[in-house]
C-alpha positions in Angstrom: 35.6 123.2 62.3 38.7 122.5 63.7 42.3 123.4 62.6 45.5 123.6 63.6 45.3 127.1 65.6 42.8 125.9 67.4 44.7 122.8 68.4 47.5 125.6 69.7 44.3 127.2 71.8 43.3 124.0 73.4 47.2 122.8 74.6 47.6 126.4 76.0 44.1 126.1 78.1 44.1 122.6 78.8 47.9 123.2 80.2 47.5 126.6 81.6 50.2 127.8 79.5 51.0 131.3 79.6 49.2 133.3 77.1 52.6 135.4 76.8 54.5 132.4 75.8 53.0 132.9 72.2 55.7 135.6 72.2 58.3 133.4 73.1 57.5 131.2 69.8 57.4 134.2 67.8 53.7 133.5 67.3 51.5 136.5 66.4 47.9 137.3 65.6 49.0 137.1 62.0 49.7 133.4 62.0 45.7 132.7 62.3 42.9 133.2 60.1 39.2 133.5 60.1 37.3 132.0 63.0 41.0 131.4 64.9 41.8 135.0 64.8 38.6 136.0 66.5 39.0 133.2 68.8 42.8 134.5 69.5 41.2 138.1 70.0 38.6 136.9 72.4 40.7 134.8 74.5 43.2 137.6 75.2 41.0 140.4 75.7 39.0 137.7 78.6 42.8 137.4 80.2 42.9 141.3 80.4 39.9 141.5 82.0 39.5 138.3 84.1 43.2 137.2 84.7 42.8 133.7 83.1 41.8 131.3 80.3 38.5 131.2 79.1 36.8 127.5 78.9 37.0 126.1 75.4 33.3 126.2 75.7 33.0 129.7 75.7 35.4 130.4 73.0 33.2 128.2 70.8 30.0 129.7 71.8 31.5 133.2 71.2 33.0 132.4 67.9 29.5 130.5 66.8 31.5 127.2 65.8 30.9 124.1 68.5 33.3 122.0 66.4 35.7 124.4 66.5 38.1 121.8 69.1 36.6 118.5 67.8 38.6 116.0 67.2 41.9 117.7 68.2 44.3 115.5 69.6 45.8 116.8 72.8 49.6 117.3 71.9 52.1 119.6 73.1 51.8 123.2 72.3 55.2 122.7 70.6 53.9 120.8 67.9 51.4 123.3 67.3 53.5 125.7 67.1 55.5 124.3 64.5 52.3 123.6 62.4 51.1 126.8 62.6 54.4 128.4 61.6 54.7 126.0 58.7 51.1 126.9 57.4 52.0 130.8 57.9 55.2 130.3 55.6 53.1 128.0 52.7 50.7 131.3 53.0 53.1 133.8 52.7 55.1 132.1 49.9 52.1 131.6 47.8 50.9 134.6 48.1 54.1 136.2 46.6 54.6 133.6 44.1 50.9 134.8 42.8 51.8 138.3 43.0 55.3 137.2 41.4 53.1 135.8 38.3 50.7 138.7 38.1 54.0 140.9 37.7 56.0 138.5 35.0 52.8 138.1 32.9 52.5 142.1 32.9 56.3 141.7 32.0 57.6 143.8 35.4 60.4 141.7 36.0 61.8 144.6 38.1 58.8 144.1 40.6 59.0 140.2 40.1 62.6 140.4 41.5 61.4 142.6 44.3 58.7 140.3 45.5 60.9 137.5 45.4 63.6 139.0 47.5 61.2 140.1 49.8 59.5 136.9 50.2 62.6 135.0 50.8 63.5 137.5 53.7 60.2 137.1 55.0 60.2 133.2 55.3 64.0 133.4 56.7 62.7 135.8 59.5 60.1 133.5 60.5 62.9 131.0 61.3 64.0 133.6 64.1 62.8 132.9 67.6 62.5 135.7 69.9 62.0 134.5 73.5 61.9 136.4 76.8 64.7 135.2 79.3 65.4 135.5 82.8 67.7 138.2 84.1 69.8 136.2 86.1 70.6 134.1 83.2 71.8 136.9 80.6 73.8 138.0 83.7 75.5 134.9 83.9 76.0 135.6 80.1 77.7 139.0 81.1 80.0 137.5 83.6 81.1 134.8 80.9 81.8 137.7 78.9 84.1 139.3 81.1 85.8 136.3 82.3 86.6 135.9 78.4 88.1 139.3 78.4 89.6 138.8 81.6 91.7 135.8 80.3 92.7 136.9 77.0 93.2 140.6 77.1 92.0 140.8 73.9 89.2 143.1 72.0 86.4 140.8 71.9 84.3 142.9 69.6 85.8 143.5 65.8 88.2 146.6 66.1 87.7 149.7 64.3 91.4 149.8 63.8 92.0 153.2 66.5 93.2 152.5 69.8 91.9 154.7 71.8 88.1 154.1 69.9 88.6 150.1 70.6 89.3 150.9 74.4 86.6 153.0 74.9 84.0 151.2 72.4 85.1 147.8 73.1 85.0 147.6 69.3 82.0 146.8 67.2 79.6 144.3 68.8 77.7 141.9 67.7 73.7 143.3 67.2 75.4 146.8 66.8 74.3 149.1 64.2 77.1 151.5 63.9 77.5 154.9 62.0 80.2 156.7 60.4 79.0 160.5 59.5 80.7 163.2 57.9 80.8 166.0 55.6 81.8 165.0 51.2 85.0 165.0 50.7 86.2 164.2 54.3 87.4 160.6 53.7 84.3 158.5 54.7 84.8 155.5 52.7 88.4 155.5 53.2 87.9 155.4 57.1 84.8 152.6 56.2 87.4 150.6 54.3 89.9 151.1 57.0 87.6 149.6 59.6 87.1 146.8 57.1 90.6 145.8 56.5 91.3 146.4 60.3 88.7 143.6 60.9 89.9 141.2 57.9 93.4 141.6 59.5 92.0 139.9 62.8 90.6 137.0 61.1 87.2 138.2 60.3 85.0 137.7 57.5 83.9 141.1 56.2 81.1 141.7 53.6 81.4 145.7 52.0 79.0 147.4 49.8 79.8 150.8 48.5 76.7 152.7 46.8 78.9 155.1 45.4 81.9 153.7 43.8 82.7 150.5 41.4 84.6 147.4 42.9 87.8 148.3 41.6 88.4 151.6 43.5 87.4 150.1 46.7 90.0 147.2 45.9 92.4 149.8 44.8 92.2 151.7 48.2 92.3 148.4 50.2 95.4 147.4 48.6 97.0 151.2 49.1 96.6 150.1 52.7 97.9 146.8 52.9 100.9 148.1 51.6 101.2 151.7 52.4 101.1 152.6 48.6 99.6 155.4 47.1 96.3 154.9 45.3 97.4 157.7 42.9 100.4 155.4 42.1 98.1 151.8 41.7 95.8 154.1 39.2 98.5 156.0 37.2 101.0 152.9 36.6 103.3 155.1 38.2 104.5 152.7 40.5 108.2 151.7 41.2 109.4 148.3 40.1 109.8 147.0 43.6 106.7 148.8 44.7 104.9 146.7 42.0 106.6 143.7 43.2 105.9 144.1 46.7 102.0 144.9 45.5 101.8 141.7 43.9 103.2 139.5 46.6 100.6 141.4 49.6 98.2 140.1 46.6 99.3 136.5 46.3 100.1 136.0 49.8 97.0 137.5 51.0 95.1 135.0 48.5 97.1 132.0 50.7 96.4 133.3 54.1 93.0 133.8 53.6 92.4 130.4 52.3 94.4 129.2 55.2 92.4 130.7 57.5 89.0 130.2 56.2 88.0 134.3 56.1 86.7 136.4 53.3 86.5 139.9 52.2 84.0 140.1 49.7 83.4 143.3 47.5 79.3 143.5 46.8 78.2 145.0 43.2 76.9 148.1 44.2 76.8 151.3 41.8 73.9 154.0 42.4 71.1 153.0 44.9 71.1 149.1 45.6 68.2 147.7 46.6 68.7 146.9 50.9 67.1 144.0 50.5 68.9 142.7 48.6 71.4 143.4 50.6 69.8 141.6 53.6 69.7 138.7 51.5 73.5 138.3 51.0 74.1 138.9 54.9 71.5 136.3 55.5 73.3 133.3 53.2 77.4 134.7 54.0 77.2 135.5 57.9 79.9 138.3 57.9 81.2 138.9 61.0 80.8 142.4 60.1 79.0 144.6 57.1 79.7 147.7 55.9 77.7 149.6 53.8 79.3 152.8 52.1 76.9 155.4 51.4 73.9 153.7 53.2 71.5 156.7 52.2 71.6 155.4 48.8 70.2 152.8 49.3 66.7 151.9 47.9 63.3 151.3 49.8 59.8 151.2 49.1 59.4 154.8 51.4 59.3 157.8 48.6 60.3 160.7 50.7 64.1 161.1 51.5 63.6 161.3 54.9 61.2 158.3 55.4 63.5 156.2 52.7 66.5 157.1 54.9 64.7 155.5 58.0 63.4 152.9 56.8 66.8 151.4 55.2 68.0 152.2 59.1 65.5 150.3 60.6 65.9 147.6 57.9 70.0 147.5 58.8 68.9 147.7 62.6 67.0 144.8 62.6 69.3 143.2 60.4 72.3 143.5 62.9 70.2 142.0 65.5 68.4 139.2 64.1 72.0 138.0 62.3 73.6 138.6 65.9 76.4 140.7 63.6 77.4 144.2 63.6 76.8 146.3 61.0 78.8 149.5 59.5 77.1 152.3 57.5 78.3 156.2 56.1 76.4 158.9 56.1 76.5 162.5 55.4 76.1 165.4 57.6 73.3 168.0 55.8 74.8 171.2 54.5 74.1 173.5 57.4 74.1 170.8 60.2 77.5 169.7 59.9 78.5 168.4 63.3 75.0 167.8 64.7 73.1 164.6 64.6 69.9 165.8 63.6 71.8 166.7 60.5 72.4 162.7 59.6 69.7 161.5 57.0 67.6 164.6 57.6 66.6 163.9 60.6 67.7 162.9 64.2 65.9 159.3 64.4 69.0 157.9 62.6 71.5 158.8 65.0 68.8 157.4 68.1 68.5 153.5 67.1 72.2 153.9 65.9 74.5 151.7 68.7 77.5 153.9 68.0 77.6 157.0 66.0 81.4 158.2 64.9 81.3 161.4 63.3 84.5 162.1 61.0 85.5 165.5 60.8 88.2 168.1 59.4 90.2 169.4 61.9 89.8 173.0 60.6 87.4 174.8 58.7 90.4 176.1 56.2 91.1 172.4 55.9 88.1 171.6 53.4 89.2 171.1 50.0 92.7 171.3 51.0 95.2 169.1 48.3 97.7 168.1 50.8 98.9 164.5 50.5 99.2 164.8 54.5 96.4 166.2 56.4 94.7 165.8 59.9 91.0 164.5 60.3 89.2 164.1 63.8 87.5 161.4 64.6 84.9 161.9 67.4 83.4 158.8 69.3 80.0 160.8 69.9 77.8 158.2 70.9 78.9 154.7 72.5 76.8 151.6 73.8 77.0 152.7 77.4 77.4 156.7 76.9 81.0 156.2 76.2 82.5 159.4 74.2 86.1 161.0 73.5 87.5 162.4 70.1 91.3 161.6 68.5 93.5 163.2 66.3 93.8 161.4 62.6 96.9 161.5 60.6 95.2 161.3 56.9 98.4 160.3 54.8 96.7 159.9 51.2 100.7 159.4 49.7 100.9 156.1 51.9 96.7 155.3 51.9 97.4 156.0 55.9 94.8 156.7 58.6 96.6 156.7 61.9 95.8 157.9 65.5 98.0 160.7 66.0 96.8 161.7 69.8 94.1 161.3 72.1 92.1 165.2 71.8 90.4 166.6 75.2 88.9 170.0 75.5 88.6 171.0 71.6 86.6 173.6 70.5 84.9 172.9 67.5 86.0 176.7 66.1 89.5 176.2 67.0 92.4 173.8 67.8 93.9 173.6 71.4 97.5 173.1 71.0 98.3 169.9 73.0 101.4 167.7 74.2 100.9 164.3 72.0 99.6 161.7 74.2 100.1 159.0 72.1 102.8 157.0 74.3 101.2 158.0 77.7 97.9 156.1 76.2 99.7 153.3 74.9 101.1 152.5 78.4 97.6 152.7 80.1 96.6 149.6 81.2 93.3 149.7 80.6 92.5 146.8 83.2 93.2 148.7 86.0 91.3 151.4 85.2 
């Protein structure tokens, strides 16, 4: 019996459209049902063996349905692609609705909400078309990006807020999955907020989720970064009169500037173990320029084991960055016995492997662990770059003024000891990177 799936097959065969074009249309065997699926697999195998399409009569005979292509108009393949996709969306949505109804009838509201989120993501993904592209077409885009960078001499990516790291990496690029990894207490959250605020200060829209602290703490830290205030003073109410007045101006004037520029810094309600699907839904709806997850290892996913869950979350975030064409930054902890080793991230080596950029935030000296001094030093190491770039900088971590500031570029640093070097900050700032 004829159907829209057979209509698509007829268009492919009659117009000799390459079978691989189905990939360009984001059509897979999941879009077909019953005898359509049998026909799809037969056509694929026939092409593999004989290098050409079978005749329509041959397909009909193979699936034992002489009416498969009967009364089907000869429309363009694009028409049938649209029909097949729409049917798939309806089928999937109907399936999710039935499962949700069963969950509601069982009074399992949490499961019903999970299904709602999964269904939404699934339907949204179906509107994304992934196609093969010609190499020269993409290379022209490469040159266009080069010319833009050359004419503006500005960072085209989202800045990290540290000159050397930005110059080395080009900033956070669209589609990047970036991870910051460090020991407990080293300051990963502060670093993530510093990066987020740096992006926001450049007019970027930022979405921030912390799985480890309430929004009040995150907002307090960002205000500290903006005004060079002590977060302790902000928390205890011990700011001076003038400090309090200046903080008020920063908040009020910042709100006006955000309104005029039309950009935002949104804090998602976090807490322990939010679901990664919930985060993905918000990203798809708000479409920020940068999304940050502080404590990605605490996001919930379907997998039960710790390693599998972390890997599933990382894959979802990576695909989210690629599909939404935005950079996503996530923080992770080193394993207790694997500090400084990428295989100690999230229980295995896989997460750093799929990341575009890996930044390791480390104590400068082992004796700095647990240090309560207001001014300390850290090392920010570009462990993995998109194109093999690497490097490290010494960072001044000033808790009195809530600042993380690049101090110097490091070279030849051995992990167990610090090599005294001259301050290279001025020398580095004078470098014309366009001439290198």
